[in-house]
C-alpha positions in Angstrom: 2.2 14.9 -62.3 5.0 14.8 -65.0 8.2 12.8 -64.3 11.1 15.2 -64.0 13.4 12.5 -65.5 11.4 12.7 -68.8 12.4 15.0 -71.7 10.4 18.1 -72.2 8.8 16.6 -75.4 7.9 13.4 -73.5 6.4 15.4 -70.6 4.3 17.4 -73.2 3.2 14.3 -75.0 2.3 12.6 -71.8 0.2 15.5 -70.7 -1.7 15.7 -74.1 -2.5 11.9 -74.0 -3.6 12.2 -70.3 -6.0 15.0 -71.2 -7.2 13.1 -74.3 -7.9 9.9 -72.2 -9.6 11.9 -69.4 -12.0 13.4 -71.9 -12.9 9.9 -73.2 -13.5 8.4 -69.8 -17.1 8.1 -68.4 -15.6 8.4 -65.0 -12.2 8.3 -63.3 -11.0 9.4 -59.9 -7.5 9.7 -61.2 -5.6 9.2 -64.5 -1.9 9.6 -65.2 0.1 8.9 -68.3 3.8 8.6 -68.9 5.3 8.5 -72.4 9.0 7.8 -72.7 10.4 9.3 -76.0 12.6 12.0 -77.4 12.0 14.7 -80.0 13.1 12.6 -82.9 11.1 9.5 -81.9 8.1 11.7 -81.1 8.2 13.2 -84.6 8.3 9.7 -86.1 5.4 8.5 -83.9 7.5 6.3 -81.7 8.0 5.8 -78.0 10.2 3.5 -75.8 7.1 2.8 -73.7 3.8 4.2 -72.5 2.4 3.8 -68.9 -1.1 4.5 -68.0 -2.3 4.5 -64.3 -5.8 5.1 -63.1 -8.1 4.8 -60.0 -11.8 4.4 -60.0 -11.8 4.1 -63.9 -15.0 3.1 -65.7 -14.3 1.2 -68.9 -16.7 0.8 -71.8 -19.3 2.7 -69.8 -19.8 -0.5 -67.8 -16.9 -2.0 -65.9 -15.4 -0.1 -63.0 -11.8 -0.9 -62.1 -10.5 0.2 -58.7 -6.9 0.4 -59.9 -5.6 0.0 -63.5 -2.0 0.0 -64.7 -1.1 -0.5 -68.3 2.5 -0.8 -69.4 3.6 -1.2 -73.1 6.9 -2.0 -74.6 8.3 -0.1 -77.7 5.2 1.4 -79.5 4.5 3.2 -82.8 1.6 5.6 -82.8 0.1 8.2 -85.2 2.1 11.3 -84.2 -0.5 13.9 -85.2 -3.2 12.0 -83.2 -1.0 11.6 -80.2 -0.4 15.3 -80.0 -4.1 15.7 -79.6 -4.2 12.9 -76.9 -5.4 10.0 -79.0 -3.3 6.9 -78.9 -3.8 5.3 -82.3 -1.4 2.4 -82.8 0.5 2.1 -86.0 1.3 -1.6 -85.3 0.4 -4.2 -82.6 2.1 -3.7 -79.2 2.8 -6.0 -76.3 1.2 -4.9 -73.0 1.1 -5.8 -69.4 -2.2 -4.9 -67.7 -2.7 -5.0 -63.9 -6.3 -4.5 -62.6 -7.7 -4.4 -59.1 -11.5 -4.9 -59.0 -13.7 -4.8 -55.9 -16.2 -7.7 -55.3 -19.1 -5.2 -55.9 -17.5 -4.0 -59.2 -16.8 -7.6 -60.3 -20.4 -8.6 -59.9 -21.7 -5.5 -61.7 -19.5 -6.3 -64.6 -20.3 -10.0 -64.5 -24.0 -9.2 -64.9 -23.6 -6.3 -67.3 -25.2 -6.4 -70.8 -21.8 -6.2 -72.4 -20.5 -9.4 -70.7 -23.8 -11.2 -71.1 -23.8 -10.5 -74.9 -20.4 -12.2 -75.0 -21.3 -15.3 -73.1 -21.7 -17.9 -75.8 -23.4 -21.2 -75.5 -21.1 -24.2 -75.7 -21.7 -28.0 -76.5 -20.9 -31.1 -74.6 -21.0 -34.7 -75.9 -21.6 -37.3 -73.2 -22.2 -40.9 -74.1 -23.4 -40.0 -77.7 -25.9 -37.3 -76.2 -25.3 -33.8 -77.4 -26.0 -30.9 -74.8 -26.1 -27.2 -75.4 -25.3 -25.2 -72.3 -26.0 -21.4 -71.8 -25.0 -19.5 -68.8 -28.0 -17.6 -67.3 -28.0 -14.4 -65.2 -27.7 -13.4 -62.5 -24.2 -14.7 -61.7 -22.3 -14.1 -58.5 -18.6 -14.1 -57.6 -17.4 -14.0 -54.1 -13.8 -13.6 -52.8 -13.1 -16.0 -50.0 -10.9 -15.2 -47.0 -8.6 -18.1 -47.9 -7.9 -16.6 -51.3 -10.4 -18.9 -53.2 -13.1 -17.6 -55.6 -16.7 -18.8 -55.3 -18.8 -18.6 -58.4 -22.5 -19.2 -58.4 -25.1 -19.1 -61.2 -27.6 -20.9 -63.3 -27.0 -22.8 -66.5 -29.7 -23.8 -69.0 -29.3 -27.2 -70.7 -30.9 -28.3 -73.9 -31.0 -31.6 -75.8 -32.9 -32.5 -78.9 -35.9 -33.5 -76.6 -35.6 -31.6 -73.4 -34.6 -28.3 -71.8 -34.1 -27.5 -68.1 -32.1 -25.3 -65.7 -29.6 -26.2 -63.0 -28.1 -23.9 -60.3 -24.5 -24.5 -59.3 -21.7 -23.3 -57.1 -18.0 -23.7 -57.9 -15.1 -22.9 -55.7 -11.6 -22.5 -57.4 -8.2 -21.4 -56.3 -7.0 -18.8 -58.9 -4.0 -19.1 -61.2 -0.7 -17.9 -59.9 2.8 -17.8 -61.4 3.6 -21.1 -59.5 0.3 -22.9 -59.8 -2.5 -23.4 -62.4 -6.2 -22.8 -61.5 -7.5 -25.5 -59.2 -11.3 -26.4 -59.1 -11.7 -27.3 -55.3 -15.5 -27.8 -55.3 -18.4 -28.1 -57.6 -22.0 -28.8 -56.6 -25.6 -28.3 -57.8 -27.8 -26.1 -55.8 -31.1 -26.5 -57.6 -32.8 -28.4 -60.5 -32.3 -32.1 -61.2 -28.5 -32.0 -61.0 -26.0 -33.7 -63.2 -25.1 -37.3 -63.8 -21.5 -38.4 -62.8 -20.5 -38.7 -66.5 -21.9 -35.3 -67.3 -20.2 -33.7 -64.4 -16.8 -35.1 -65.3 -17.3 -33.9 -68.9 -18.4 -30.4 -67.7 -15.3 -30.1 -65.4 -13.0 -31.0 -68.2 -14.6 -28.3 -70.3 -14.1 -25.8 -67.6 -10.5 -26.9 -67.2 -9.8 -26.5 -70.9 -11.1 -22.9 -70.7 -9.2 -22.0 -67.5 -5.9 -23.4 -68.8 -6.2 -22.0 -72.3 -2.9 -20.5 -73.4 -4.5 -17.6 -75.0 -7.9 -15.9 -75.0 -9.4 -13.3 -77.3 -11.7 -10.4 -76.5 -12.6 -8.4 -79.5 -9.2 -7.3 -81.1 -7.2 -8.2 -78.1 -5.4 -11.5 -77.7 -4.4 -12.0 -74.0 -3.0 -14.5 -71.5 -3.7 -14.5 -67.8 -0.5 -14.4 -65.9 -1.8 -14.1 -62.4 -5.0 -14.1 -60.4 -5.1 -13.3 -56.7 -7.6 -12.4 -54.0 -6.3 -9.6 -51.8 -8.4 -8.1 -49.0 -11.8 -9.0 -50.8 -10.5 -7.7 -54.1 -9.6 -9.5 -57.3 -6.1 -8.6 -58.7 -5.6 -9.7 -62.3 -2.4 -9.5 -64.3 -2.7 -10.0 -68.0 -0.2 -10.1 -70.9 -1.9 -8.8 -74.0 -1.1 -8.1 -77.7 -3.1 -5.0 -78.7 -3.9 -3.8 -82.1 -5.4 -0.7 -80.4 -5.4 0.8 -76.9 -8.8 -0.3 -75.6 -11.6 2.3 -75.9 -12.4 3.7 -72.5 
């Protein structure tokens, strides 16, 4: 529903973009767009901000998000395309995204082909021995009542002379504005397990990833601001620099 505080041109542009996004979505229970601009800015392809809110939104035909909120700062778009509901950015824009995912949606996304294709093997060196590690499906993420996240899965290990698999479970307290990610527990559940030196090196590698200042997904560079478990759901707040509004 249009915001009565918006100008008529902003309301019209918001409705056009909302219709355009709705036609691109595989599925969405609800989608709403608010573009703050005026006639002169709209003609120049500029806006003070764009807000997108959705419920039950399916992204990339794979990942379902229970609640989605996207908020940009000042943005420049292609004015003609915007009139037809297509947000094509003329320059990168800073964005805050807040997503709420149910446990079921999390695990479906975690084991989707799109995510599996992006899980790259990584290397460890322990006492002059090189290891290649590859995450193996299926993987499982559980939201704990105390706010922790439990992650279970398999990893394939390979050296120059040997290859084997190990099952593991890790429990972590997610990142918040006040505290970094804390790995509370890590244990092997199947296979030969890990030696102490290897386990320490592996935990250091996980720590580097979890505390990385910036991560990249396709053309999007983002930083995790906050992670929280709320009533069995994962609430994720991300600061991102977008070259384009993500395809939905």
